[in-house]
C-alpha positions as CSV (number, residue, x, y, z in Angstrom):
1,X,15.5,-26.2,-51.6
2,X,18.5,-23.9,-52.5
3,X,21.2,-22.8,-50.1
4,X,19.7,-19.4,-49.5
5,X,16.3,-21.0,-48.5
6,X,18.0,-23.3,-46.1
7,X,19.8,-20.3,-44.6
8,X,16.5,-18.4,-44.1
9,X,14.9,-21.4,-42.5
10,X,17.8,-21.8,-40.1
11,X,17.9,-18.1,-39.1
12,X,14.1,-18.0,-38.6
13,X,14.2,-21.1,-36.5
14,X,16.9,-19.6,-34.2
15,X,14.9,-16.4,-33.9
16,X,11.7,-18.3,-33.1
17,X,13.4,-20.4,-30.3
18,X,15.1,-17.3,-28.9
19,X,11.8,-15.3,-28.6
20,X,9.7,-18.2,-27.3
21,X,12.2,-19.6,-24.8
22,X,14.1,-16.4,-23.9
23,X,16.9,-18.7,-22.7
24,X,18.9,-19.6,-25.8
25,X,22.7,-19.2,-25.1
26,X,21.8,-17.9,-21.6
27,X,24.1,-19.0,-18.8
28,X,22.6,-21.4,-16.2
29,X,22.7,-20.5,-12.5
30,X,21.8,-23.0,-9.9
31,X,21.7,-23.5,-6.1
32,X,21.6,-26.6,-3.9
33,X,18.8,-24.9,-2.0
34,X,16.5,-24.5,-5.0
35,X,15.6,-26.7,-7.9
36,X,15.9,-25.6,-11.5
37,X,17.7,-22.6,-13.0
38,X,17.7,-19.0,-11.7
39,X,18.1,-17.9,-15.3
40,X,15.1,-19.7,-16.5
41,X,14.0,-18.2,-19.8
42,X,16.7,-15.6,-19.4
43,X,15.2,-13.9,-16.3
44,X,18.5,-13.0,-14.6
45,X,20.0,-11.8,-17.9
46,X,17.0,-9.5,-18.3
47,X,17.0,-8.3,-14.7
48,X,20.7,-7.4,-14.9
49,X,20.0,-5.1,-17.8
50,X,18.1,-2.6,-15.6
51,X,20.2,0.3,-14.5
52,X,19.3,3.1,-12.1
53,X,20.8,6.5,-12.6
54,X,19.8,7.7,-9.2
55,X,23.0,8.2,-7.2
56,X,21.2,9.4,-4.1
57,X,19.9,6.1,-2.7
58,X,21.3,2.8,-3.9
59,X,25.0,2.2,-4.6
60,X,24.0,-0.6,-7.0
61,X,21.6,-1.3,-9.8
62,X,18.4,-3.4,-9.0
63,X,20.1,-6.8,-9.5
64,X,23.1,-5.9,-7.3
65,X,20.8,-4.5,-4.6
66,X,18.6,-7.6,-4.7
67,X,21.7,-9.8,-4.1
68,X,22.9,-7.7,-1.2
69,X,19.4,-7.8,0.4
70,X,19.3,-11.6,0.1
71,X,22.9,-11.9,1.5
72,X,22.0,-9.7,4.5
73,X,19.0,-11.8,5.3
74,X,21.0,-15.0,5.2
75,X,23.8,-13.4,7.3
76,X,21.2,-12.4,9.9
77,X,19.8,-15.9,10.1
78,X,23.3,-17.3,10.6
79,X,24.0,-14.8,13.4
80,X,20.6,-15.1,15.0
81,X,20.1,-11.3,14.6
82,X,17.0,-9.9,16.3
83,X,15.4,-9.3,12.9
84,X,15.2,-13.1,12.5
85,X,14.2,-14.0,16.1
86,X,10.9,-15.8,16.2
87,X,11.4,-17.2,12.7
88,X,12.4,-20.8,12.0
89,X,15.1,-22.3,9.9
90,X,12.4,-23.2,7.4
91,X,11.6,-19.5,7.0
92,X,15.1,-18.8,5.8
93,X,14.4,-20.0,2.2
94,X,11.3,-17.9,1.6
95,X,12.9,-14.9,3.3
96,X,16.1,-15.0,1.1
97,X,14.0,-15.5,-2.0
98,X,11.8,-12.5,-1.0
99,X,14.9,-10.5,-0.4
100,X,16.1,-11.2,-3.9
101,X,12.8,-10.6,-5.5
102,X,11.6,-7.6,-3.5
103,X,12.6,-4.9,-6.1
104,X,11.6,-6.8,-9.2
105,X,8.9,-4.1,-9.8
106,X,11.8,-1.9,-11.1
107,X,12.2,-4.2,-14.1
108,X,9.8,-5.8,-16.5
109,X,8.7,-2.7,-18.4
110,X,11.7,-2.5,-20.8
111,X,12.6,1.0,-19.4
112,X,16.1,-0.3,-18.6
113,X,17.5,3.1,-17.6
114,X,15.5,5.0,-15.0
115,X,15.7,7.5,-12.2
116,X,13.0,6.2,-9.9
117,X,9.9,4.0,-10.3
118,X,7.5,5.0,-7.5
119,X,5.0,2.2,-8.1
120,X,7.7,-0.6,-8.0
121,X,6.4,-2.3,-4.9
122,X,2.9,-2.7,-6.3
123,X,4.3,-3.6,-9.8
124,X,6.5,-6.2,-8.3
125,X,3.5,-7.7,-6.3
126,X,1.5,-7.8,-9.5
127,X,4.3,-9.4,-11.6
128,X,4.9,-12.1,-9.1
129,X,1.2,-13.1,-8.9
130,X,0.7,-12.8,-12.7
131,X,-1.7,-9.8,-12.3
132,X,0.5,-7.7,-14.6
133,X,2.8,-8.9,-17.4
134,X,6.5,-8.7,-16.9
135,X,8.0,-8.1,-20.3
136,X,11.5,-9.2,-21.3
137,X,13.7,-7.1,-23.5
138,X,12.6,-9.3,-26.4
139,X,9.0,-8.2,-25.7
140,X,7.9,-11.6,-24.4
141,X,5.7,-12.0,-21.3
142,X,7.5,-13.8,-18.5
143,X,5.4,-16.1,-16.2
144,X,6.6,-16.1,-12.6
145,X,4.3,-19.1,-11.8
146,X,6.4,-21.2,-14.2
147,X,9.6,-19.6,-12.8
148,X,8.8,-20.5,-9.2
149,X,7.5,-23.9,-10.0
150,X,10.8,-24.9,-11.7
151,X,12.7,-23.5,-8.7
152,X,10.6,-25.9,-6.5
153,X,8.8,-23.0,-4.7
154,X,5.2,-23.7,-3.6
155,X,2.2,-21.6,-4.6
156,X,1.8,-20.4,-1.0
157,X,5.5,-19.3,-0.8
158,X,5.0,-17.6,-4.1
159,X,2.2,-15.6,-2.6
160,X,4.3,-14.8,0.5
161,X,7.2,-13.5,-1.7
162,X,4.7,-11.4,-3.7
163,X,3.2,-9.9,-0.5
164,X,6.7,-9.1,0.9
165,X,7.6,-7.4,-2.3
166,X,4.3,-5.4,-2.2
167,X,4.9,-4.1,1.4
168,X,8.7,-3.9,1.5
169,X,8.6,-0.1,1.3
170,X,6.0,0.5,4.0
171,X,7.9,-0.4,7.1
172,X,10.3,2.5,6.4
173,X,7.7,5.0,5.1
174,X,4.9,4.3,7.5
175,X,6.6,3.1,10.7
176,X,10.2,4.4,10.9
177,X,9.4,7.8,9.3
178,X,6.2,8.1,11.3
179,X,8.0,7.4,14.6
180,X,10.7,9.9,13.8
181,X,7.9,12.5,13.3
182,X,6.5,11.7,16.7
183,X,3.3,10.0,15.5
184,X,1.4,7.5,17.6
185,X,3.1,4.1,17.6
186,X,-0.3,2.4,18.0
187,X,-1.7,4.2,15.0
188,X,1.3,3.4,12.9
189,X,1.2,-0.2,13.8
190,X,-2.5,-0.3,12.9
191,X,-1.8,1.3,9.5
192,X,1.0,-1.2,8.7
193,X,-1.1,-4.2,9.7
194,X,-4.0,-2.9,7.7
195,X,-1.8,-2.7,4.5
196,X,-0.5,-6.2,5.2
197,X,-4.0,-7.6,5.8
198,X,-5.2,-6.1,2.5
199,X,-2.5,-8.2,0.7
200,X,-3.6,-11.3,2.7
201,X,-7.1,-10.9,1.5
202,X,-6.1,-10.4,-2.1
203,X,-3.9,-13.5,-2.1
204,X,-6.3,-15.5,0.2
205,X,-3.5,-16.1,2.6
206,X,-4.6,-17.5,6.0
207,X,-8.2,-16.6,5.3
208,X,-7.2,-12.9,4.8
209,X,-5.8,-12.6,8.3
210,X,-2.2,-11.6,9.1
211,X,-0.2,-14.1,11.2
212,X,2.9,-13.4,13.3
213,X,5.2,-15.2,10.9
214,X,4.2,-13.1,7.9
215,X,4.5,-9.9,10.0
216,X,8.1,-10.8,11.1
217,X,9.1,-11.8,7.5
218,X,7.8,-8.4,6.2
219,X,9.8,-6.4,8.7
220,X,12.9,-8.6,8.1
221,X,12.9,-8.0,4.3
222,X,12.2,-4.2,4.8
223,X,15.2,-3.9,7.2
224,X,17.5,-5.8,4.9
225,X,16.3,-3.6,2.0
226,X,17.4,-0.5,3.9
227,X,20.8,-1.9,4.9
228,X,21.5,-3.2,1.3
229,X,21.7,0.3,-0.2
230,X,25.5,-0.4,-0.1
231,X,27.4,-3.6,-1.0
232,X,27.1,-6.7,1.2
233,X,28.7,-9.9,0.2
234,X,28.3,-13.1,2.2
235,X,29.3,-16.7,1.9
236,X,27.8,-19.3,2.1
237,X,25.0,-18.0,0.0
238,X,21.7,-19.7,-0.7
239,X,21.5,-18.2,-4.2
240,X,24.2,-20.6,-5.3
241,X,26.1,-19.7,-8.5
242,X,24.3,-16.4,-9.2
243,X,27.1,-13.8,-10.1
244,X,27.9,-11.3,-7.4
245,X,27.7,-7.6,-8.3
246,X,29.8,-4.6,-7.4
247,X,28.7,-1.1,-6.5
248,X,27.8,1.1,-9.5
249,X,28.6,4.4,-7.6
250,X,31.6,3.9,-5.3
251,X,31.8,6.1,-2.3
252,X,28.8,8.1,-3.3
253,X,26.2,6.6,-1.0
254,X,26.0,6.6,2.8
255,X,24.5,3.4,4.3
256,X,21.0,4.3,5.3
257,X,20.7,1.6,8.0
258,X,23.6,3.3,9.9
259,X,22.6,6.9,9.0
260,X,19.1,6.5,10.4
261,X,20.2,4.2,13.3
262,X,17.8,1.5,12.1
263,X,19.7,-1.1,14.3
264,X,18.2,0.6,17.4
265,X,15.1,2.4,16.0
266,X,14.1,-0.6,14.0
267,X,14.4,-2.9,17.0
268,X,12.1,-0.7,19.0
269,X,9.7,-0.4,16.1
270,X,9.6,-4.2,15.6
271,X,8.8,-4.7,19.3
272,X,6.1,-2.1,19.2
273,X,4.4,-3.7,16.2
274,X,4.6,-7.2,17.6
275,X,3.3,-6.1,21.0
276,X,0.4,-4.4,19.2
277,X,-0.2,-7.5,17.1
278,X,-0.2,-9.8,20.1
279,X,-2.5,-7.6,22.3
280,X,-4.6,-5.4,20.1
281,X,-4.8,-6.7,16.5
282,X,-8.3,-7.6,15.4
283,X,-8.8,-8.7,11.8
284,X,-11.1,-6.4,10.0
285,X,-14.3,-7.2,8.2
286,X,-15.5,-10.8,7.9
287,X,-12.1,-12.4,7.5
288,X,-11.6,-12.8,11.3
289,X,-15.1,-14.3,11.6
290,X,-14.3,-16.8,8.9
291,X,-11.1,-17.8,10.7
292,X,-12.9,-18.3,14.0
293,X,-15.7,-20.4,12.3
294,X,-13.0,-22.5,10.7
295,X,-11.2,-23.1,14.0
296,X,-14.5,-24.3,15.5
297,X,-15.3,-26.7,12.7
298,X,-14.6,-29.7,14.8
299,X,-16.7,-28.6,17.8
300,X,-20.4,-28.4,16.6
301,X,-21.7,-27.1,19.9
302,X,-19.3,-24.1,20.2
303,X,-19.7,-23.4,16.4
304,X,-23.5,-23.3,16.8
305,X,-23.3,-21.0,19.8
306,X,-20.8,-18.7,18.0
307,X,-23.1,-18.4,14.9
308,X,-26.1,-17.7,17.1
309,X,-24.2,-14.9,18.9
310,X,-23.0,-13.5,15.7
311,X,-26.5,-13.3,14.3
312,X,-27.6,-11.4,17.4
313,X,-24.7,-9.0,17.1
314,X,-25.4,-8.3,13.4
315,X,-29.2,-8.4,13.5
């Protein structure tokens, strides 16, 4: 084989490895709180390539905003902020991860410069569950199941992160905006829970029924998302060695959390939704029935009585 042939073989081999692994020459980012590499197959490198040209909402691009959101969530856990009350220390890990991943739907389509991507919550949800292909700049499909697995994240937590990404926009749009317009708090709570229940059914989480923990996590990530439209750095940080990011548009953005008084309005909305959940929420369709039947699985007499009553009601 001549020198030119060897050179072609070498170049082709390098290209093949680059396209198949997506991680050649990519920097590794680690955290003591997660296994593996944040930049597995070049994900962080790819995510950082996406740039928003919208100067009216976020002061940073998607990666920067994701970091700020995760930092805020960790800060709130450390300060026992009301957004984290009712959640445990074990919830911190999945909450921070969801904060970092909530806007991933703005990436993965190779349109690296954009004004707005209206379907990004649904796209992010689909990416994270593998229902839609996330494409890297090299045109390769990225598998988030592999990504979460190497980070040491369970399948259930992967589903939770996906649901929180899918609903992160709704707390502001449905609840906060609705309350500001004088709409019924009960109706708004019902709409919000209905959307979250739909995601529970699709992911088969908790037999398709919303639980209090998931509801509190959803509101937490949404509140942090609103606050993180301007820079927020915090140490210690669970994301480990991931590079921090500066604002892209200095001084151009007013913090929405402060502008719309989310500290107070959000606190009232959170209490309203949790009160409705505790006292009024009834799982729709057959999901609630399945959960009751499962809870009675160890008591044959009560299970039999419940099934007989159900047959009469649905006869």
